[in-house]
C-alpha positions as CSV (number, residue, x, y, z in Angstrom):
1,M,220.5,91.4,-25.1
2,R,218.9,92.6,-22.5
3,M,216.2,89.5,-21.7
4,Y,220.0,87.5,-21.1
5,S,220.9,89.8,-18.6
6,T,217.9,89.4,-16.7
7,V,217.9,85.9,-17.2
8,F,221.5,86.0,-15.7
9,L,221.0,87.9,-12.8
10,I,217.7,85.5,-11.8
11,V,219.7,82.3,-12.3
12,I,222.6,84.0,-10.3
13,S,220.2,84.9,-7.4
14,I,217.9,81.5,-7.4
15,C,221.5,79.5,-7.0
16,L,223.0,82.0,-4.2
17,T,219.7,81.7,-2.2
18,S,220.1,77.9,-2.5
19,C,223.6,77.9,-0.7
20,L,224.3,75.5,2.6
21,D,223.8,78.1,5.7
22,E,224.8,76.9,9.1
23,R,222.0,77.7,11.7
24,P,222.5,79.4,15.2
25,R,221.0,77.8,18.4
26,A,217.8,80.4,18.5
27,F,216.6,78.5,14.9
28,F,215.7,75.9,16.9
29,A,213.0,75.0,19.8
30,E,214.5,75.3,23.6
31,D,214.2,71.5,23.7
32,G,214.7,70.9,20.0
33,I,218.2,69.4,19.5
34,I,217.6,65.8,20.9
35,V,220.1,63.5,21.9
36,G,219.5,59.5,21.9
37,D,221.4,56.8,23.6
38,V,224.8,56.7,22.9
39,K,225.4,52.7,21.2
40,K,228.8,51.2,20.4
41,I,229.9,50.7,16.5
42,G,232.3,47.6,16.1
43,K,234.7,47.6,18.8
44,E,235.7,51.2,19.5
45,D,233.6,53.3,18.0
46,V,230.2,54.8,19.2
47,F,226.9,56.2,17.7
48,V,225.7,59.2,18.8
49,P,222.1,59.7,17.8
50,I,220.8,63.7,17.2
51,S,217.8,65.0,15.8
52,F,216.8,68.9,15.6
53,K,213.5,70.2,15.9
54,T,213.3,74.2,15.0
55,A,211.4,76.5,16.8
56,I,209.0,76.8,14.3
57,V,208.3,75.1,10.7
58,H,210.3,76.1,7.9
59,S,209.1,74.2,5.0
60,A,211.3,76.0,2.2
61,Q,214.0,74.9,4.2
62,I,215.6,71.7,4.0
63,F,218.4,69.6,7.3
64,H,221.3,68.8,5.1
65,D,224.0,67.4,7.9
66,V,226.0,68.3,11.0
67,K,229.1,70.1,11.2
68,W,231.1,69.0,14.3
69,S,234.3,68.7,16.2
70,E,235.4,67.2,19.4
71,E,238.2,69.5,21.4
72,N,239.3,68.5,24.8
73,G,236.5,66.5,26.2
74,V,233.5,69.0,24.3
75,I,231.5,67.9,21.2
76,Y,230.4,71.2,19.2
77,I,228.1,70.4,16.7
78,T,226.7,73.2,14.1
79,A,223.2,72.2,12.1
80,I,223.5,73.0,8.5
81,Y,220.4,73.6,6.2
82,N,219.9,74.6,2.5
83,E,217.0,75.9,0.8
84,P,215.0,74.9,-2.6
85,P,214.8,75.2,-5.4
86,F,218.9,73.6,-5.7
87,S,219.0,71.6,-3.0
88,K,221.2,69.2,-2.4
89,K,220.7,65.9,-0.7
90,I,220.3,65.3,3.0
91,D,223.8,63.4,4.2
92,Y,223.0,63.7,7.3
93,S,223.0,60.2,9.1
94,G,221.2,60.8,12.2
95,G,223.9,61.4,14.7
96,I,227.6,61.7,14.5
97,I,230.3,58.6,14.7
98,L,232.9,59.1,17.8
99,K,236.2,57.7,16.6
100,K,237.6,55.5,19.4
101,P,236.4,57.7,22.1
102,K,239.1,58.3,24.7
103,L,237.2,59.7,27.7
104,Q,233.8,58.3,29.4
105,T,231.8,61.5,29.2
106,Y,232.0,64.6,27.2
107,D,230.1,67.5,27.3
108,L,227.9,68.5,24.2
109,K,227.2,72.1,23.0
110,Y,225.8,73.9,20.0
111,R,228.2,76.0,18.4
112,N,226.6,79.4,16.7
113,P,227.8,80.1,13.2
114,N,230.3,83.0,12.2
115,P,230.8,85.5,13.5
116,D,230.2,85.1,17.4
117,H,230.8,81.3,17.3
118,A,228.9,81.4,21.1
119,S,228.4,77.9,22.5
120,H,225.0,76.6,24.3
121,D,224.9,73.4,26.4
122,I,222.9,70.3,25.7
123,G,224.2,68.1,27.7
124,K,226.3,65.1,28.8
125,I,227.4,62.2,26.7
126,N,228.1,58.8,28.4
127,I,230.3,56.7,26.1
128,P,229.1,52.7,26.9
129,R,231.6,50.7,28.8
130,G,232.7,47.8,26.3
131,N,230.0,45.0,25.5
132,K,226.7,43.6,27.6
133,S,228.9,40.7,28.1
134,D,232.3,42.4,28.8
135,Q,230.5,44.3,32.0
136,K,229.7,41.1,33.6
């Protein structure tokens, strides 16, 4: 009986340590959140490529996805990591897709997870106007 309870505690502790974790801005290098050139996809949507470089190498942690929202012309992003041994697959597509953006320029900010939700400026995102043939 004692062995089963010990095994159970080990399994539970492993499962709890393999949860998804939102990371604060300090987790990344000073210039570790890189925004690429925004590209139109389809007629009205745009793809904003965003990559991440951590401040130190975290070999036991795997990048999983980005949680994001758009609020009044500001796009807030938060990176989500997980840890082995039960790491979930990477869901991140390399960026975010803005559906029918209403503005030509958005501010991009990194939002820390709870409890403080402090935000950190990353830069501006300029939405391309139409296709090249529309810009003549």
